[in-house]
Structures are given as C-alpha cells and as structure tokens.
C-alpha positions as CSV (number, residue, x, y, z in Angstrom):
1,M,0.0,0.0,0.0
2,M,2.8,2.4,0.9
3,K,5.6,1.0,-1.3
4,K,6.8,4.4,-2.7
5,Q,6.9,6.2,0.6
6,F,8.5,3.3,2.5
7,A,11.2,3.1,-0.1
8,L,11.9,6.8,0.3
9,I,11.8,6.7,4.1
10,A,15.0,4.7,3.9
11,F,16.7,6.9,1.4
12,I,19.1,8.5,3.8
13,L,20.0,5.1,5.2
14,C,20.9,3.5,1.9
15,T,22.5,6.2,-0.1
16,V,24.6,8.6,2.0
17,L,26.3,6.2,4.4
18,A,28.5,4.7,1.7
19,A,31.8,5.6,3.4
20,G,32.2,2.1,4.7
21,C,34.4,1.2,7.8
22,S,37.4,3.2,8.7
23,Y,40.0,2.8,11.5
24,L,41.0,5.8,13.6
25,S,43.2,6.5,16.6
26,E,42.5,5.2,20.1
27,T,42.3,8.6,21.7
28,A,39.7,9.6,24.3
29,V,36.3,10.5,23.0
30,P,35.1,14.0,23.6
31,V,31.3,14.4,23.8
32,K,29.3,17.2,22.2
33,H,25.7,17.9,22.8
34,N,23.7,18.0,19.6
35,V,20.1,19.2,19.0
36,I,18.7,17.8,15.8
37,A,15.6,19.5,14.4
38,G,12.7,17.5,13.1
39,D,9.5,18.9,11.9
40,A,7.5,18.5,15.1
41,T,10.2,17.5,17.6
42,E,13.9,17.8,18.4
43,L,16.2,14.9,19.1
44,K,18.9,15.6,21.6
45,I,22.0,13.3,21.4
46,D,25.6,13.3,22.6
47,L,28.0,12.6,19.8
48,P,31.8,12.7,19.3
49,I,31.2,15.5,16.7
50,Q,29.1,18.6,16.4
51,M,26.8,18.0,13.5
52,N,26.6,21.2,11.4
53,T,25.2,19.7,8.3
54,K,22.0,21.2,6.9
55,A,18.8,19.1,6.8
56,Q,18.0,17.3,3.6
57,D,14.4,17.4,2.6
58,L,13.6,13.7,1.9
59,T,9.8,14.1,1.8
60,P,8.3,11.5,-0.5
61,A,6.5,12.9,-3.6
62,D,3.7,10.4,-3.2
63,T,2.7,10.1,0.5
64,Q,-1.0,9.5,0.2
65,G,-1.3,12.0,3.0
66,Y,0.3,9.8,5.7
67,I,3.7,11.6,5.7
68,I,3.9,15.3,6.0
69,K,7.7,15.8,6.1
70,Q,10.9,13.8,6.2
71,L,14.2,15.4,7.1
72,G,17.7,13.8,7.0
73,Y,21.1,14.5,8.4
74,I,24.4,12.8,7.6
75,D,28.0,13.2,8.8
76,R,30.9,11.1,7.7
77,S,33.7,13.2,9.2
78,K,36.6,11.6,11.1
79,N,36.1,11.4,14.8
80,A,37.7,10.1,17.9
81,A,35.0,7.4,18.4
82,D,36.0,5.5,15.2
83,F,32.5,6.0,13.7
84,S,32.4,5.7,9.9
85,A,29.1,7.5,9.6
86,I,26.3,9.0,11.6
87,A,22.8,9.6,10.1
88,L,19.6,10.8,11.6
89,S,16.2,11.1,10.0
90,S,12.8,12.3,11.2
91,V,9.5,11.3,9.6
92,R,6.6,13.6,10.5
93,L,3.3,11.7,10.2
94,N,-0.2,13.0,9.7
95,A,-1.5,11.7,13.1
96,D,-5.1,12.2,12.2
97,K,-4.8,10.3,9.0
98,V,-3.0,7.4,10.6
99,A,-5.5,7.3,13.5
100,S,-8.3,7.1,10.9
101,L,-7.1,3.7,10.0
102,G,-8.4,2.4,13.3
103,P,-6.4,0.5,16.0
104,V,-5.7,-2.5,13.8
105,G,-5.0,-0.5,10.7
106,K,-2.7,1.9,12.5
107,K,-0.7,-1.0,14.0
108,T,-0.4,-2.6,10.5
109,F,0.7,0.8,9.0
110,M,3.3,1.5,11.7
111,D,4.7,-2.1,11.6
112,S,4.8,-2.0,7.8
113,M,6.7,1.3,7.8
114,E,9.3,-0.1,10.2
115,K,9.8,-3.4,8.4
116,S,10.1,-1.6,5.0
117,A,12.6,0.9,6.3
118,M,14.7,-1.8,7.8
119,K,14.5,-4.1,4.8
120,S,15.5,-1.2,2.4
121,F,18.3,-0.1,4.7
122,T,19.8,-3.6,4.9
123,A,19.6,-4.4,1.2
124,S,20.5,-1.0,-0.2
125,Y,23.1,0.0,2.3
126,L,25.0,-3.2,2.0
127,Q,24.9,-2.8,-1.8
128,S,26.2,0.7,-1.5
129,V,29.2,-0.3,0.6
130,K,29.6,-3.6,-1.3
131,G,29.1,-5.4,2.0
132,S,28.3,-9.1,2.3
133,N,27.5,-11.9,4.8
134,S,25.1,-9.7,6.8
135,A,23.2,-10.7,9.9
136,V,20.6,-8.7,11.7
137,E,19.8,-8.8,15.5
138,K,16.8,-7.0,16.9
139,K,16.6,-5.6,20.4
140,E,13.8,-4.0,22.4
141,M,14.6,-0.8,24.2
142,T,12.9,2.3,25.7
143,I,13.7,5.9,24.7
144,N,11.9,8.7,26.5
145,G,9.3,6.2,27.6
146,I,8.7,5.1,24.0
147,D,9.2,1.5,23.0
148,A,11.9,1.5,20.4
149,H,13.8,-1.1,18.4
150,E,17.6,-1.4,17.8
151,Y,18.7,-3.3,14.8
152,I,22.3,-4.4,14.8
153,V,23.5,-5.2,11.3
154,T,26.9,-6.9,11.1
155,Y,28.5,-7.3,7.7
156,Q,31.8,-7.7,5.9
157,S,33.1,-4.7,4.1
158,K,34.5,-4.8,0.5
159,E,37.9,-4.9,2.2
160,N,36.7,-8.0,4.1
161,K,36.7,-6.2,7.4
162,P,33.9,-6.8,9.9
163,C,31.6,-3.8,10.4
164,V,28.5,-2.9,12.4
165,A,25.7,-0.6,11.5
166,K,23.4,0.1,14.4
167,M,19.9,1.4,13.5
168,L,17.7,2.8,16.2
169,Y,14.0,3.1,15.2
170,I,11.9,5.3,17.5
171,P,8.2,5.3,16.6
172,D,5.7,8.0,17.7
173,D,2.3,9.1,16.6
174,A,3.6,12.5,15.5
175,E,7.2,11.9,14.3
176,V,9.3,8.8,13.8
177,W,13.1,9.1,14.4
178,I,15.7,6.9,12.8
179,V,19.3,7.0,14.1
180,V,22.2,5.1,12.4
181,I,25.8,4.7,13.6
182,D,28.3,2.7,11.6
183,Y,31.7,1.6,12.9
184,P,34.3,-1.2,12.7
185,K,33.2,-4.3,14.6
186,D,36.6,-4.9,16.2
187,S,36.7,-1.4,17.7
188,E,35.6,-1.8,21.4
189,K,35.8,1.9,21.8
190,A,33.4,2.6,19.0
191,E,30.9,0.0,20.3
192,K,30.9,1.5,23.8
193,Q,30.6,5.0,22.4
194,A,27.7,4.0,20.1
195,D,25.8,2.6,23.1
196,T,26.6,5.8,25.1
197,C,25.3,8.0,22.2
198,I,22.1,6.0,21.8
199,G,21.6,6.0,25.6
200,S,21.8,9.8,25.7
201,I,18.9,10.3,23.3
202,K,16.0,12.5,24.4
203,I,13.1,13.6,22.2
204,V,11.2,16.8,23.0
205,K,8.4,18.7,21.3
206,K,9.3,22.0,19.7
C-alpha cells in the first residue's frame, strides 16, 4: 500500500552512508551535545562530533497523505570514536490520517513502515558499501518512555573487514526518528561509544 513512501523513508539510510568502515586513533572520546531539528520534535543526542550539516528534505513525492515531512542529516567526518558514519532522519506523520485507519489498521501501518525501512536499509546500504555476509539482530529498548527497536546489522566490508551498522528506530504518533551509527566491529571503543550515544537520546516537542 505504501511502497513508494516506504522506499523513500530509507533513502538516507541506503545512499549517504556509503563511506564504509574506517579505522582511527584510540584517543579519548570528547562528547558534544547535539540538538537535531525534526518537523514537530527535536532529538537531543551526545555525539563525538558537532553536526553542522543542513537538513536534507527527503519528503516522498507520493505520500497518500500519511507523511507530512521527512528530514535527513548525515555526517561522515573523522572522529575520535571510530564511527564511519552518523545519520539521523525524522518522519513527520499525519497523526489524524494514521489514526483514521483504526487501531488494527494503525498498527499494521506502523509495523509495515518499520519493516520496510529496515529491509530497504539492509539491502540498499550493504549494496552501496559492497558489503556481504550480513546478519541482523533486533533488540527491544525504551527511549523517553517510547518503545523503540535497535537493529544491529553486522557485515563484511569490501575490504573483508567486519563492520557494524546500528539502527535505532523510535516510533511515535507524530514523528518517527531513525538513528544510524556505523563503525568497525573490532573497535571496542566505537561499540561502547555508540551505546553511550544511543543512551543519551532525548526527544522533546518543539
């Protein structure tokens, strides 16, 4: 039903993270407080960089009225945490339109959007970095009292190095947030820092 918009929801995840894994120094990780603007909310997150990139308008052309606005941010600059890429995306939903589907229809819609975004991310992202031998682990977690899902995608880079792309999917009636952090799997520092960054997330209304 929503093929076009679901494919575009994952655009930032499968096209702009193509830097692949990189290996940086083992220095201490400085933390910077970032406030990322969505359309209806703001995502606060501590990162090893200050993201100064402008928002990309990723709003699907054919939304059937369910998606009002999608914004995307990407940073692939070198950082002390060994991250290869950091991406964030907000998807502003038409809450009334989604609610009009009824409880069962709404759950089906939200589940389908998440599954489609994850499927597109896994397939397209791995293709963009020429990754292979992927595996996906799904974990339940809570962000700001919201039930969220963390997808841990492990894969081999084109240089045959083990990598991890962590995708956090935070659903909400008003605005869905997607956070992706990519790093070398054998970097313990990067893994710990990724968990620290994810644990720092707060979402507030504008």
